[in-house]
C-alpha positions as a printed Julia matrix, in Angstrom:
454×3 Matrix{Float64}:
 137.21   61.39  79.28
 136.7    57.84  77.56
 133.9    57.44  75.02
 131.15   54.74  76.0
 130.16   52.32  73.49
 130.1    48.7   72.28
 133.1    46.97  71.0
 132.97   44.63  68.06
 133.07   41.56  69.97
 130.17   42.78  72.31
 128.14   43.66  69.21
 128.65   40.28  67.81
 127.8    38.64  71.23
 124.47   40.78  71.19
 123.74   39.71  67.71
 124.33   36.1   68.24
 122.04   36.21  71.45
 119.4    38.14  69.43
 119.62   35.56  66.75
 119.24   32.58  69.05
 116.0    34.36  70.65
 114.72   35.21  67.19
 115.05   31.7   65.79
 113.27   30.19  68.94
 110.58   32.76  68.61
 110.16   31.99  64.68
 110.0    28.3   65.52
 107.33   28.71  68.13
 105.33   30.91  65.93
 105.62   28.49  62.97
 104.5    25.63  65.3
 101.57   28.04  66.41
 100.55   28.64  62.64
 100.94   24.85  61.99
  98.83   24.14  65.28
  96.11   26.59  64.14
  95.92   25.15  60.56
  95.71   21.56  61.91
  92.93   22.6   64.38
  91.03   24.3   61.7
  91.26   21.25  59.38
  90.22   18.87  62.24
  87.23   21.03  63.05
  85.95   21.38  59.44
  86.25   17.5   58.84
  84.45   17.06  62.31
  81.77   19.65  61.17
  81.44   17.79  57.86
  81.06   14.25  59.58
  78.35   15.72  62.06
  76.39   17.0   59.12
  76.79   13.88  57.06
  75.03   11.93  60.29
  72.36   14.39  60.37
  71.78   14.42  56.53
  71.5    10.51  56.83
  69.1    10.74  59.88
  66.67   12.75  57.61
  67.08   10.81  54.3
  68.54    7.26  55.08
  71.21    7.9   52.36
  74.25    9.99  51.78
  74.53   13.01  49.38
  76.47   12.85  46.14
  79.7    14.59  45.98
  80.07   18.1   44.72
  81.97   19.3   41.51
  85.56   20.6   42.21
  85.95   22.82  39.18
  84.17   25.86  40.61
  85.57   28.56  43.07
  84.06   28.97  46.6
  82.06   32.11  45.44
  80.34   30.42  42.63
  76.58   29.35  42.99
  77.41   25.9   41.84
  80.0    25.48  44.69
  79.02   22.31  46.62
  76.62   21.09  43.99
  77.22   18.05  41.85
  75.45   14.99  40.15
  72.16   13.66  41.15
  73.26   10.2   42.11
  70.0     8.81  41.1
  71.01    8.85  37.44
  73.08    5.82  38.21
  70.33    3.65  39.47
  68.1     1.58  37.39
  64.93    2.02  39.51
  65.06    5.81  38.94
  66.77    5.89  35.62
  65.79    3.18  33.41
  68.11    4.39  30.57
  71.45    3.95  32.58
  73.47    1.06  31.75
  76.5    -0.43  33.37
  79.05   -1.91  30.96
  81.73   -4.46  31.97
  84.75   -3.29  29.53
  86.26   -6.66  30.35
  89.51   -5.0   31.32
  88.91   -4.6   34.84
  87.21   -1.35  34.34
  83.31   -0.44  34.08
  81.22    2.31  32.44
  77.86    3.87  33.54
  76.34    4.85  30.36
  73.04    6.79  29.86
  71.87    4.92  26.55
  69.36    7.46  25.66
  68.88    5.94  22.16
  68.61    2.45  23.41
  71.17    1.19  20.88
  73.85    0.4   23.21
  76.67    2.36  21.67
  77.91    5.48  23.38
  76.69    8.37  21.08
  77.8    11.88  21.16
  76.28   13.79  23.77
  75.2    10.92  26.02
  76.45   10.79  29.49
  79.31    8.16  30.32
  81.63    7.92  33.12
  84.29    4.99  33.49
  85.98    3.87  36.63
  89.3     5.74  36.89
  87.67    8.91  35.13
  86.52   11.99  36.29
  83.64   14.55  35.31
  84.17   18.13  36.52
  86.44   16.87  39.5
  83.89   14.17  40.44
  85.81   10.57  40.05
  84.32    7.13  39.82
  86.42    4.27  41.31
  86.0     0.75  41.88
  85.02   -0.14  45.53
  87.27   -1.81  47.77
  84.81   -4.6   48.22
  81.56   -6.02  46.66
  78.37   -5.32  48.58
  76.08   -7.45  46.33
  74.31   -4.59  44.82
  73.01   -5.32  41.18
  73.16   -1.96  39.68
  71.93   -2.95  36.13
  69.68   -5.71  37.09
  71.54   -7.93  34.82
  73.98   -9.82  37.18
  76.68   -7.22  37.57
  76.98   -7.47  41.32
  80.44   -8.42  41.84
  81.52   -4.98  42.18
  80.52   -1.82  43.99
  81.73    1.78  43.18
  82.98    4.92  45.06
  82.41    8.54  44.05
  85.25   10.98  44.95
  84.76   14.85  44.82
  84.13   17.97  46.77
  82.03   18.1   50.07
  78.26   18.16  49.29
  77.65   21.77  50.74
  74.67   22.2   48.59
  72.89   19.11  49.54
  73.51   19.65  53.11
  72.23   23.34  53.01
  69.21   22.1   51.11
  68.54   19.89  53.84
  68.48   22.58  56.52
  71.84   21.96  58.05
  74.12   25.0   59.15
  77.17   24.58  56.99
  79.32   27.37  55.41
  81.44   27.24  52.1
  84.69   27.82  54.23
  84.05   24.6   56.2
  84.61   22.66  52.95
  88.36   23.57  53.05
  91.3    22.75  55.33
  93.77   25.08  57.05
  95.9    25.36  53.86
  93.16   26.5   51.61
  92.84   22.87  49.97
  89.23   21.58  49.26
  88.37   18.79  51.35
  88.11   15.48  49.51
  84.82   13.63  49.9
  84.52    9.93  49.04
  81.48    8.01  49.29
  80.11    4.48  48.47
  77.82    4.95  45.59
  75.3     2.31  46.56
  74.55    4.06  49.63
  73.68    7.56  47.95
  70.2     6.11  46.78
  66.94    5.31  48.53
  66.48    2.0   46.76
  62.97    0.74  45.52
  62.41   -2.93  44.72
  60.42   -4.02  41.52
  57.15   -3.99  43.72
  57.65   -0.34  44.38
  58.53   -1.04  48.14
  61.6     0.89  50.08
  64.52   -1.3   50.49
  66.21   -1.24  53.96
  69.46    0.76  53.86
  72.32   -1.72  53.73
  74.49   -0.58  56.83
  77.07   -3.09  55.73
  77.24   -1.82  52.19
  80.31    0.43  52.4
  83.09   -0.3   49.91
  85.89    2.24  51.15
  88.9     0.81  52.55
  90.75    2.6   55.54
  94.44    1.67  56.13
  97.51    2.92  58.13
 101.25    3.23  56.99
 101.5    -0.57  57.43
  98.56   -1.41  55.13
  96.42   -2.68  58.05
  92.69   -1.8   58.33
  92.4     1.2   60.73
  89.75    3.56  62.11
  87.4     0.65  63.06
  86.88   -0.3   59.33
  87.35   -3.54  57.43
  86.95   -2.18  53.8
  83.21   -1.18  54.65
  83.64    2.52  55.4
  80.35    4.45  54.08
  82.28    7.71  53.3
  85.63    9.65  53.98
  86.7    13.21  54.39
  90.34   13.91  53.75
  92.69   16.79  53.83
  95.44   16.45  51.43
  97.48   18.66  54.01
 100.24   21.3   53.22
 102.05   19.48  50.12
  98.55   19.93  48.4
  98.98   16.84  46.21
  95.85   16.25  44.42
  94.11   18.97  45.93
  91.81   21.63  44.68
  92.13   25.34  45.74
  89.43   27.95  46.6
  89.38   28.93  43.06
  88.52   25.42  41.79
  91.92   24.76  40.22
  94.13   21.75  40.68
  96.97   22.92  42.92
  99.42   20.06  42.81
  99.15   17.0   40.73
  98.95   13.41  42.58
 102.48   12.23  41.91
 104.8     9.72  43.56
 108.45   10.43  43.33
 109.26    6.74  42.5
 106.54    4.93  40.81
 108.14    1.63  41.51
 108.26    2.34  45.34
 105.34    0.69  47.1
 105.96    2.79  50.36
 102.86    4.39  51.42
 102.69    8.13  51.21
 100.28   11.11  50.49
  99.86   10.0   47.0
  97.61    7.01  48.55
  94.83    9.48  49.16
  94.7    10.91  45.49
  95.42    7.88  43.29
  91.88    7.37  42.16
  90.91    4.18  44.15
  88.94    3.23  47.08
  91.71    3.0   49.58
  92.55    5.75  51.79
  95.46    6.15  54.3
  94.92    7.62  57.88
  98.53    7.67  59.21
  99.0     6.7   62.72
 101.39    9.59  62.69
 102.62   12.47  60.26
 105.95   12.64  58.71
 107.18   15.87  56.77
 110.79   14.66  56.24
 111.68   14.71  52.48
 111.55   11.11  50.95
 109.34    8.36  50.08
 107.56    8.28  53.47
 106.33   11.89  53.57
 102.76   11.96  54.7
 100.78   14.89  55.94
  97.07   14.22  55.12
  94.43   13.91  57.8
  91.62   11.46  57.04
  88.49   10.52  58.98
  85.99    7.73  58.04
  82.38    7.29  58.55
  79.91    4.54  58.87
  76.5     5.58  60.18
  74.52    2.91  61.88
  70.82    3.14  62.7
  71.3     3.13  66.34
  67.76    4.1   67.01
  64.43    3.27  65.3
  63.05    6.52  65.95
  64.35   10.08  65.16
  62.95   13.74  65.52
  61.64   15.39  62.52
  63.45   18.54  61.41
  61.4    21.82  61.95
  59.09   20.62  64.62
  61.46   21.66  67.61
  61.87   18.18  68.5
  58.26   17.51  69.37
  57.54   15.2   66.6
  59.25   11.76  65.97
  58.91    9.43  63.01
  59.76    5.74  62.77
  63.18    5.09  60.95
  62.0     1.68  59.7
  61.45    1.78  55.9
  59.51   -1.39  56.23
  56.46   -2.5   58.06
  56.23   -2.18  62.08
  54.77   -5.04  64.09
  53.53   -5.05  67.75
  53.22   -8.44  69.16
  53.79  -10.02  65.79
  57.09  -10.94  63.98
  55.6   -10.88  60.65
  54.06   -7.66  60.02
  51.98   -7.22  56.88
  51.11   -3.52  56.98
  52.81   -0.34  57.64
  51.77   -0.67  61.39
  50.48   -4.18  62.35
  49.0    -4.58  65.81
  48.14   -7.94  67.01
  45.89   -7.17  69.85
  43.7    -4.11  70.85
  44.48   -0.62  69.86
  43.23    1.89  72.05
  43.93    5.7   72.1
  42.89    8.72  74.33
  43.02   10.99  71.14
  42.75   10.68  67.48
  43.83    7.71  65.22
  44.49    8.82  61.75
  44.7     6.52  58.89
  43.7     5.99  55.23
  42.37    2.45  55.91
  42.0    -0.08  58.8
  43.02   -3.41  58.55
  42.09   -6.44  60.7
  42.7   -10.24  60.75
  41.04  -12.23  57.98
  38.47  -14.64  59.08
  34.96  -15.95  58.61
  32.16  -13.44  57.52
  29.99  -12.02  60.2
  27.24  -14.07  61.99
  24.93  -13.28  64.59
  25.87   -9.68  65.64
  24.34  -10.43  69.09
  26.55  -13.41  69.83
  30.09  -12.08  71.43
  31.9   -14.64  69.49
  30.45  -13.72  66.24
  30.96   -9.85  67.33
  34.72  -10.74  67.18
  34.46  -12.12  63.7
  32.99   -9.14  62.45
  36.13   -7.29  63.0
  38.03   -9.78  60.91
  37.4    -8.07  57.59
  40.63   -7.79  55.59
  40.64   -4.06  55.02
  38.11   -1.02  54.72
  38.75    2.56  54.12
  37.87    5.11  56.82
  35.93    7.06  54.48
  33.48    4.08  53.94
  32.41    3.85  57.67
  28.78    5.35  56.99
  26.51    6.4   54.09
  26.63   10.11  55.0
  29.86   10.53  56.54
  28.6    10.5   60.14
  28.71    7.69  62.7
  25.78    7.69  65.34
  24.16    5.26  67.78
  20.35    5.46  68.61
  19.48    7.12  72.06
  20.33    5.05  74.81
  23.25    3.2   73.1
  26.97    3.65  72.83
  29.16    2.61  69.92
  31.36   -0.51  70.64
  32.85   -0.82  67.11
  32.1    -1.4   63.66
  30.97   -4.12  61.42
  30.28   -4.85  57.77
  26.38   -5.79  57.43
  26.48   -6.12  53.87
  29.7    -7.65  52.11
  28.31   -6.39  48.73
  28.65   -2.79  49.66
  31.54   -0.73  50.91
  29.43    0.59  53.81
  30.8    -0.02  57.38
  28.23    0.43  60.0
  28.69    1.1   63.78
  28.02   -1.73  66.43
  25.81   -0.22  69.04
  24.95   -1.88  72.39
  22.46   -0.55  75.22
  23.85    1.53  78.08
  23.51   -0.85  81.03
  23.95    1.65  83.72
  22.14    4.01  85.95
  23.47    7.59  85.38
  24.7     9.2   88.41
  24.21   12.9   88.73
  23.81   15.31  85.85
  24.43   14.13  82.27
  25.53   17.52  81.04
  28.62   19.59  81.15
  29.19   22.93  82.41
  29.19   25.89  79.82
  32.08   26.06  77.55
  32.82   22.36  77.92
  31.52   19.24  75.89
  30.98   15.65  76.6
  33.63   13.38  75.29
  32.62   10.15  77.05
  30.85    8.32  79.85
  32.67    6.44  82.72
  31.42    3.02  83.63
  29.62    4.52  86.64
  27.57    6.73  84.57
  29.56   10.04  85.09
  30.17   12.07  82.13
  33.67   13.14  80.82
  33.8    16.74  80.17
  36.44   18.44  78.09
  37.36   22.09  77.46
  37.91   25.34  79.38
  34.89   26.89  80.47
  36.69   30.34  80.4
  37.0    30.05  76.52
């Protein structure tokens, strides 16, 4: 009887087939893991961009970057500088120094002596503070940072995603969304002049500069890409699996930003960590060893005010606010007040304002004359609280209120203009129980309001 079993040749054949199958499965698994990490990275970058748009719609400026030297579990994670410290209208002690070597320094001159004393904050282009780096912008936006003529250059801050600022604005964002699929902290770059709500010397808000971006987006061929022309407002970048210039979840630099051959000007992953305002978004990715290795993922943003109105957070979408930081004109191209209406303003509900302004004109004449009545409304401005002496505005019996006029220019008292009722009432002049009169129609019928069952 012959023993059954595998010959050595048969065993080798089985092992070869097994090896081929395993190699295929391992490669498929590796591709699956890479796909998951890429999708996780793209999702987190997309989340950051969406939250940036929401933050901007609430504040009309972008948040300052967070520090990168703290771990994901730290209370300081995602928090950073208050960018208002860089601007003269909110921090008069800040000075911008031209070092005359192509670099600039922001100096908190608390002593007023001009020299950088020990303990005073100072940050120069090309330097970093707790992982927040300052670089020159890719273009100048005409912003005068020190009110002394230094307007030929703009600046970009580079740091961690502003998780803390987003969360303080009520946006749903987690600490994990600040990392890519390889555990690298996303890089957040933002144009400095767009992180601040500017106020001019008269104390008025300055319109947001939608063309004020100073970040350049390029592809492998050094061409502008992502629809930007050196004017991106902000960018989020994943440093990819090579981790060049990336910080980990512990707040520690994982790999330095280096280039194999410093004399080689071929673009590679080091373009996104070399402390300038130019970032590369490759048309493709190359993981082959060599000078052209590129595995980063970048996305750029430039939020425009596509609507003059936006919903107020926390109002369930019921309340809206005008997004214009200047004046609003209705039927006028030169509004001089927050709301300037050239014409009649009518409402079926309440009108609330601290003061009412009307067209400037002559003083009131004969109040019984219709032309002079119109002139009575041409007082420049008056306060709502000054409508009467005792806080009540009433007319004598048989008359109704038609407006207001200033009977005595030497006082602040505004009196009602009352005119006789020139119609015969039809039916009852009372309302059912539980309701009250809110007006009278032209035919004499009363207008009642309220639920009689309450």
